[in-house]
C-alpha positions as CSV (number, residue, x, y, z in Angstrom):
1,K,91.8,111.2,65.7
2,L,91.8,109.5,68.9
3,E,90.2,109.5,72.7
4,R,91.9,109.0,76.0
5,L,90.0,107.4,78.6
6,A,90.9,108.9,82.0
7,A,89.7,107.6,85.2
8,E,90.3,109.6,88.7
9,V,91.9,107.2,91.7
10,E,88.5,107.5,94.4
11,D,88.7,107.7,98.1
12,A,86.5,105.0,98.9
13,T,89.1,102.3,96.1
14,V,92.1,103.6,98.5
15,D,90.0,102.8,101.6
16,E,89.0,99.5,99.9
17,R,92.4,98.7,99.1
18,V,93.9,99.4,102.3
19,Q,91.4,97.0,103.8
20,A,91.9,94.3,101.8
21,L,95.9,94.8,102.6
22,A,94.5,94.4,106.5
23,E,93.0,91.7,105.7
24,Q,95.8,89.8,104.7
25,M,97.6,90.5,107.0
26,K,95.1,90.1,110.4
27,A,96.5,88.1,112.9
28,Y,94.7,84.5,114.4
29,V,95.3,83.5,117.9
30,D,94.0,79.9,119.1
31,A,90.4,79.0,119.3
32,A,89.0,78.5,122.9
33,D,89.2,74.7,123.6
34,G,86.7,72.4,122.3
35,E,85.6,75.6,119.6
36,G,84.8,74.6,116.2
37,A,85.7,76.2,113.1
38,S,83.8,78.3,111.4
39,E,84.2,80.4,108.0
40,G,86.9,83.0,108.5
41,D,88.8,80.5,110.7
42,S,92.1,79.3,110.1
43,V,92.3,75.5,110.3
44,V,96.2,74.1,111.0
45,M,95.8,70.6,109.6
46,D,98.2,67.1,108.1
47,F,96.1,65.5,105.5
48,V,96.7,62.7,102.9
49,G,94.9,62.3,99.9
50,K,94.3,59.5,98.0
51,V,92.7,58.8,94.5
52,D,91.5,55.3,93.9
53,G,93.1,54.2,97.2
54,E,96.6,55.4,96.2
55,V,98.2,58.6,97.7
56,F,98.9,60.8,94.9
57,E,101.6,63.5,93.9
58,G,101.2,66.5,95.7
59,G,98.9,64.9,97.8
60,I,100.6,65.1,101.5
61,A,101.0,67.8,103.8
62,E,102.0,69.0,107.3
63,D,100.9,72.1,109.0
64,F,98.8,73.2,105.9
65,Q,97.0,76.3,107.0
66,L,94.1,76.9,105.4
67,E,91.3,80.1,105.6
68,L,87.8,78.2,105.5
69,G,85.6,80.3,103.0
70,S,88.8,81.2,100.9
71,G,88.1,79.1,97.7
72,R,92.0,78.1,98.2
73,F,91.5,74.4,97.9
74,I,89.5,71.7,96.1
75,P,85.5,72.8,95.8
76,G,83.8,71.5,98.7
77,F,86.7,70.6,100.5
78,E,86.6,73.8,102.9
79,A,82.9,73.1,103.5
80,Q,83.4,69.7,105.4
81,L,85.6,70.9,107.7
82,S,82.8,73.4,109.1
83,G,82.5,72.9,112.8
84,A,85.8,70.7,113.1
85,K,87.5,70.9,116.3
86,K,91.5,70.6,117.7
87,D,92.7,67.0,117.4
88,E,89.9,65.9,115.3
89,S,90.1,63.4,112.4
90,R,87.9,63.6,109.5
91,N,87.4,61.9,105.9
92,V,86.7,64.7,103.3
93,E,85.5,63.2,100.0
94,V,85.5,65.8,97.2
95,S,85.8,65.6,93.2
96,F,88.7,67.7,91.4
97,P,87.8,70.0,88.6
98,D,87.4,68.7,85.4
99,D,89.4,71.4,84.2
100,Y,91.9,70.9,87.3
101,P,95.6,72.3,86.0
102,Q,97.2,68.4,86.8
103,A,95.3,66.4,84.2
104,D,95.7,62.8,86.2
105,L,93.5,64.4,88.5
106,A,90.8,66.2,86.8
107,G,87.6,65.0,87.4
108,K,88.3,62.5,89.8
109,A,87.2,62.0,92.9
110,A,89.5,61.8,96.0
111,T,89.5,61.6,99.4
112,F,91.3,63.3,102.2
113,E,92.5,61.9,105.3
114,V,92.8,65.2,107.4
115,T,93.5,65.4,111.4
116,V,93.2,69.0,112.5
117,K,95.8,69.9,114.9
118,A,94.9,73.9,115.6
119,V,91.8,75.8,114.8
120,K,92.6,80.0,114.7
121,V,90.7,82.6,115.1
122,P,91.2,86.0,113.7
123,L,91.9,89.0,115.4
124,P,89.8,92.2,114.0
125,A,91.9,93.6,110.7
126,A,93.5,96.8,112.2
127,V,93.6,99.7,109.7
128,D,95.9,102.4,111.3
129,D,99.5,103.7,111.5
130,S,100.6,99.7,112.5
131,L,99.6,98.4,109.2
132,A,101.9,100.5,107.4
133,E,104.3,100.2,109.9
134,K,104.4,96.7,109.1
135,L,104.7,97.6,105.6
136,G,107.9,99.6,106.4
137,L,105.7,103.1,106.0
138,E,105.3,105.8,108.3
139,N,102.0,105.7,108.8
140,L,98.0,105.3,107.4
141,E,98.9,108.4,105.4
142,A,101.5,107.3,104.1
143,L,100.4,104.0,103.2
144,K,97.2,105.6,101.4
145,T,99.1,108.0,99.2
146,T,100.9,104.5,98.1
147,I,97.8,102.8,97.1
148,R,96.6,105.9,95.5
149,E,100.0,106.2,93.4
150,Q,100.0,102.9,92.3
151,L,96.4,102.7,91.3
152,E,97.7,105.9,89.2
153,T,99.8,104.2,87.3
154,E,97.3,101.1,87.0
155,Y,94.8,103.2,85.6
156,G,97.6,105.4,83.6
157,Q,98.5,101.5,81.8
158,I,95.6,100.7,81.4
159,S,94.4,104.4,79.6
160,R,97.6,103.9,77.4
161,G,96.8,100.3,76.5
162,R,93.3,101.2,75.4
163,L,94.0,104.2,73.4
164,K,97.2,102.3,71.9
165,R,94.3,99.5,70.9
166,S,92.3,102.2,69.3
167,L,95.3,104.0,67.4
168,L,96.0,100.0,66.0
169,D,92.6,99.8,65.2
170,Q,92.2,102.8,62.6
171,L,95.6,101.8,61.4
172,A,94.1,98.7,60.4
173,E,91.1,100.2,58.6
174,R,93.2,102.6,57.1
175,Y,96.1,99.9,55.4
176,D,95.2,97.4,53.2
177,F,97.7,95.8,51.2
178,A,98.9,92.5,49.9
179,L,101.1,90.6,52.7
180,P,103.9,88.6,52.1
181,T,102.4,84.6,52.6
182,G,105.7,83.3,54.7
183,M,105.1,86.2,57.0
184,V,101.5,85.2,57.7
185,D,101.6,81.7,57.6
186,M,104.4,82.0,60.8
187,E,102.4,84.3,62.6
188,F,99.3,82.3,62.2
189,D,101.2,78.9,63.4
190,S,102.1,81.0,66.4
191,I,99.0,81.5,67.4
192,W,97.7,78.4,66.6
193,Q,100.4,76.6,68.4
194,Q,99.8,78.6,71.6
195,L,96.0,77.8,71.6
196,E,97.2,74.1,71.2
197,R,99.8,74.4,74.2
198,E,96.6,76.5,76.3
199,L,94.6,73.5,75.6
200,E,96.8,71.2,76.8
201,Q,97.4,72.5,80.1
202,Q,93.7,72.4,80.4
203,S,93.3,68.8,79.3
204,K,91.2,69.6,76.2
205,T,91.2,69.2,72.6
206,L,89.8,71.4,69.6
207,V,87.0,69.2,69.8
208,D,85.9,70.0,73.2
209,L,85.4,73.5,71.8
210,D,82.3,75.2,70.9
211,E,83.4,76.6,67.2
212,P,84.3,74.2,64.4
213,E,88.1,74.4,63.6
214,E,87.7,75.6,60.1
215,K,86.0,78.9,61.6
216,M,88.6,78.8,64.2
217,R,91.1,78.4,61.7
218,E,89.7,81.4,59.4
219,E,89.4,83.9,62.6
220,Y,92.9,83.2,63.4
221,R,94.5,83.6,60.3
222,A,92.6,87.0,59.7
223,I,94.1,88.3,63.4
224,A,97.3,86.8,62.0
225,E,97.1,89.1,59.0
226,R,96.0,92.1,60.9
227,R,98.5,91.6,63.5
228,V,101.6,91.2,60.4
229,R,100.0,94.6,58.5
230,L,100.3,96.2,61.5
231,G,103.9,94.9,62.0
232,L,105.0,96.2,58.6
233,V,103.0,99.5,58.8
234,L,104.8,100.5,62.3
235,S,108.4,99.4,60.6
236,E,107.7,101.4,58.1
237,V,106.9,104.4,59.8
238,G,109.8,103.9,62.2
239,R,112.1,103.2,59.0
240,Q,111.0,106.9,57.3
241,N,111.4,108.7,60.6
242,N,114.3,107.8,62.0
243,V,112.9,105.6,65.2
244,D,115.2,103.3,66.6
245,V,116.5,101.6,69.8
246,S,119.1,101.8,70.9
247,Q,121.4,99.2,72.8
248,D,120.9,101.1,76.1
249,E,117.4,100.1,75.4
250,V,118.0,96.7,75.3
251,N,120.3,96.2,77.8
252,R,117.4,97.2,80.1
253,A,114.5,95.0,78.5
254,I,117.6,92.3,78.9
255,M,118.1,93.5,83.2
256,E,114.3,93.3,83.2
257,R,113.8,89.9,82.0
258,A,116.9,88.9,84.3
259,R,114.8,90.1,87.5
260,G,112.3,87.3,86.7
261,F,114.9,84.9,87.3
262,P,116.6,85.5,90.7
263,G,119.9,84.0,91.5
264,Q,120.5,83.4,87.9
265,E,120.7,87.2,86.6
266,Q,124.1,86.9,84.9
267,K,123.6,84.0,82.9
268,V,120.1,85.6,81.7
269,F,122.2,88.6,80.8
270,E,125.1,86.3,78.8
271,F,122.2,84.2,77.3
272,Y,121.0,87.3,75.1
273,Q,124.3,89.0,75.1
274,S,125.1,86.2,72.7
275,N,121.9,86.0,70.7
276,P,120.8,88.1,68.3
277,E,118.0,86.8,67.4
278,Q,117.0,86.5,70.9
279,Q,117.7,90.4,70.9
280,A,115.6,91.2,68.0
281,E,112.7,89.7,70.3
282,L,113.1,92.2,73.2
283,R,113.7,95.1,70.3
284,A,110.4,94.4,68.8
285,P,107.9,95.3,70.8
286,I,110.1,98.2,72.3
287,I,110.1,99.7,69.0
288,E,106.3,99.1,68.3
289,E,105.7,101.6,71.9
290,K,108.4,104.0,70.1
291,V,106.1,104.2,66.9
292,C,103.3,104.4,68.8
293,D,104.5,107.2,70.8
294,Y,105.8,109.1,67.7
295,I,102.2,109.1,66.0
296,L,100.4,109.8,68.9
297,E,102.5,113.4,69.1
298,M,100.5,113.8,65.7
299,A,97.3,112.8,66.5
300,E,94.3,114.7,67.9
301,V,93.7,113.2,71.1
302,S,90.9,114.1,73.0
303,E,90.2,113.2,76.6
304,R,87.3,111.6,78.1
305,K,86.5,111.3,82.1
306,V,85.0,107.7,82.8
307,D,84.4,106.3,85.7
308,V,87.0,102.9,86.5
309,T,84.4,100.3,85.6
310,E,84.1,101.7,81.9
311,L,88.1,102.4,81.8
312,V,88.6,99.0,82.5
313,A,85.7,97.0,80.4
314,D,86.9,94.7,78.0
315,P,86.9,96.6,74.2
316,D,85.7,93.4,72.7
317,A,82.5,93.2,74.9
318,E,82.0,96.4,74.0
319,D,82.0,96.2,70.6
320,E,80.1,93.0,70.2
321,A,77.3,94.3,72.8
322,E,77.4,97.8,70.2
323,A,76.8,95.1,67.5
324,E,73.8,93.0,69.0
325,A,72.1,96.1,70.2
326,E,72.0,97.0,66.2
327,A,71.1,94.5,64.8
328,T,68.0,94.7,67.5
329,T,67.5,97.9,66.4
330,A,67.1,97.1,62.6
């Protein structure tokens, strides 16, 4: 027995998306002579960034356009350009965040020598037929219809994901059997290596995390066991019920993957065609989805209308909140 969450697309949400599009596409004009930049204005500038007196990689730019207040740049940078005028030069003193992706700059103090070449003020964001026409649509109504359809697709995907999560949770509770140690070890190693890569990208190590390493290994081992067990269950359901993946489905998945590499589509396709192991990696998630669909067709699925906030809420966070509430009540 499963519950599908369903949320309707509200008119207000469509209007918000349209307004956001209009803001993204708003035009700018030069500010009046002598007018200083303020939040919402766009500053066109050249800059040279230095750390310890040396220019760092990526620290030089010309005709760089930055909207003040957008939060696109290093914290504190935009605020120091408030009031800047055309042809003015300023030294901006900032520090890179500790978690800055470029490890050699993380946490470092930097000085940017900035020359303001222009200050531009935004024109009001137009929400009318002209906005739609810029996007290749007939009129504003057509734009709203397109956005509504996109939102319906997004909501549908989220709803499907939560329904599948609920199904897998029930399967995990229902089945308990000894697992091949080698399969669990491989899955655990894959999960742990991914964690280490993510930490490396953030210039962190296991020591920087709140939990002891041993406890984390136990938690990730449990995740690995769940994945292997569910994988075996779904595989067996598929085998017994002749749920299979056709080569056409695999080819479509290859083409979808190839679209992520513009100009190299043919090479990507040839790579997968000549590597059966790589094709198997594409086949696995397809068979998983098909087996889940097969089970869902036989399941008793009720539907509950919810607002979008509940639809997109993190199920794990909800579970933790319920556990805390139960503990408090007890």
